[in-house]
N, C-alpha and C positions, 0 to 999 in steps of 0.2 A: 504494499500499499504505499502509495506517494506520502511525502509531508503534509500534504495539502489536505488529502485524504485523511490522513491521520486528526489533522486540527479540525478538521470537520464533525468528525465522530466524537472526538472530546469536547468540543465545543457543545455540540447539541446535548449529550449526556450531562454536561456541568449545568447547562441552562434549565434543563428540565427538573433536576435536583436542585438547583437555587429557588426555581419557581415554585417547587413544590412546598418549601419551608419559609421564602421570604414573606408571603403574603396570603390573604385570603383566597386569591384566585388560584393557591396553590391546591385547594379542597377539588379544583376539578381535576386535578392530575394526580392527587393524593393516592401513594401507593406505587408509583412510577419507578421508584429506588428499587422495587423488587424485581424490576427486570435487569439490574445490574450483574446477577450472577451470568446473565447470558453472555456479557461483555467478557467475564473470566473465562467462560468456556471458551469461546470464540478467540481469545487470546493464546489462549492454552493449546488450541487445536492448531494454531498458526495461520486461521482464515483471516483473523483480525490483526495485522502485524503493527501492533502496538505494545510498548512494555507496560507488563501489570503494574509495575511501581508508579508509572505515570498515570494510568489509569486510577489507581486506589488515591493518589494526591489529587487529581481532579475532582473526585468525587467527594473526597473528604473535604477540600476547602470549600466546595460550592456548598455542600450540606450544612458545614459549619459558620460561613460567612451568612448564608440565607436565615440562619437561626438567630444570629445576631442582629440581622436587620430588622427580624420581625419583634425579637426582646424590645430593641430600640423604639420600635413603631409603638408597641404597647405603653413604654414607658412615658413617651412624649404625649400620646393620645389619652391615656387614662381610661375614663368612663367613655369615651367615642371610641375606644380600639374595636370593639366588637359590634356588629350589625343589631341594631335594634329588634328588627324581624328574622324569623327564620326563613330559609330559602330551602330550594332542593339540597343543595350543599351544606349548607351551614344550619345545624341544629344546636338548640339551646343544652340539651343533656351532653354534648362534648364537654362543657365547662362542670356538670353536675360530676361528669368521670373525672375529668382532672381534680377535682376537689376530694373525691373519693380516693384517689390515688394518693394524693398528699397527705391527707388524713390518715391514711392506713400505711405508708410506707416511708414518709418523709420526704424533704426535698430532694436528696441527692438520687436516691432510688427512683423516685418519681421521673426525674429528669431522664434516667435510662430508659425506663420503661416506656415512656409517653413515644421515646424515638422510635418504638417497633411497632406502633399502632397506627394503623392510616387514619387519617382525619384529625386524630387527636394530636397527632407529631406536627400539623400544621397549625393548630391552635395554640399549644402550650406555651410556644416561645412569647406569643404575644401576651397570654395571660399571665407568664413569668414576669413580664416587662410591667403590665398593668399593676401587679401586685408590686411593684418594686422588689422583686427577689435578690437578694445580694449578688450584686454582678459579679463578682470576682469568682465566688462559690457555682453560680450557673456557668460562667466564662470555662472555669476548670471540668466541671462534670462533663459540661458539653463536648469540650475538647475530646475527651477520653471517649464518651458515647460515640461520636462521630468516628473515631477513629477504630474503635472495636466494632462497629456496626459494618463497615465497609471492608475492613477486613477478613470479618466472617461472609460478608456477600461475595468477596472477591477471590480470595486465595483459595479457598479447599475448590471453588468451581474451575479456576486456573489450572491447578494441579489434576483434576478431573478431564479436563479437555485435553490435556499432553497424554492422559492416559489414554484417551480415545483414540488420538493422532498415533500414538505409539502401537495401539494393538489393530489399528484400522487396516494394513494390509494381510494381519493374520484373520481378521474378521471375514475380509473378502475372500481369502484363499478357502477358509473352512465353508463359506457358502457355498462356492465353485463346486469344491469337492462334494459336499452334500448334494448339490444338485445334479451332478454326473452321477453319483451312486444311484440318486433316486430315479434318474431315467434310465440307467442299466436295470435296475429292478422292474421298473413298470416294463421296459421291453421284453426282458426275461419273462414274466407275466403273461404278458400279449403273447409272446412265442410258445409257451406252455398249453394256453387256451386254444391257442390255432393248432397246434398239433393233437389236444385231445378230440378237436372236433373232427379234423381228418380221420382220426381213428374211428370215430363214431360213424362216418361213412362207410 
């Protein structure tokens, strides 16, 4: 893949991940980050000629910066940070769910858990900013969470892709051998049936 092609792939992936977390428009595509493992598989198989480390850095930074933008938005807007009315994408029970997680697990664990929940992951940074959650704690915990999330979504699937690429010639060979053996077996059965039929005559 050319350098421009790599830039386009990484740019689109980064833009989608950033959009998912940086504003409420991200609710439209919430969960798009779960397509990231596909990038890992394609990179591992050699179909996508991009360094897995570069993919990880782009995805991680896009998500982390998007969360900080959303936090800042919630901090600045306060009570006006959330839509007053529900819509097809935004539901007030998202806020209720966030409060449940905070009450049950505390801030650090809630920051971690909400990152893996579609829709909630888009709303939580805004909520954290609106509630003036300690910025340094949010910054550090979100830094760890984003790094952990994209390491899990990319590296295991990258090595899976490498395994598929390495085993592909063997799989093709095995398929061809089984196909030939099957054809030989069917031909032999057809021959026996034809022979029995001729004997019957």
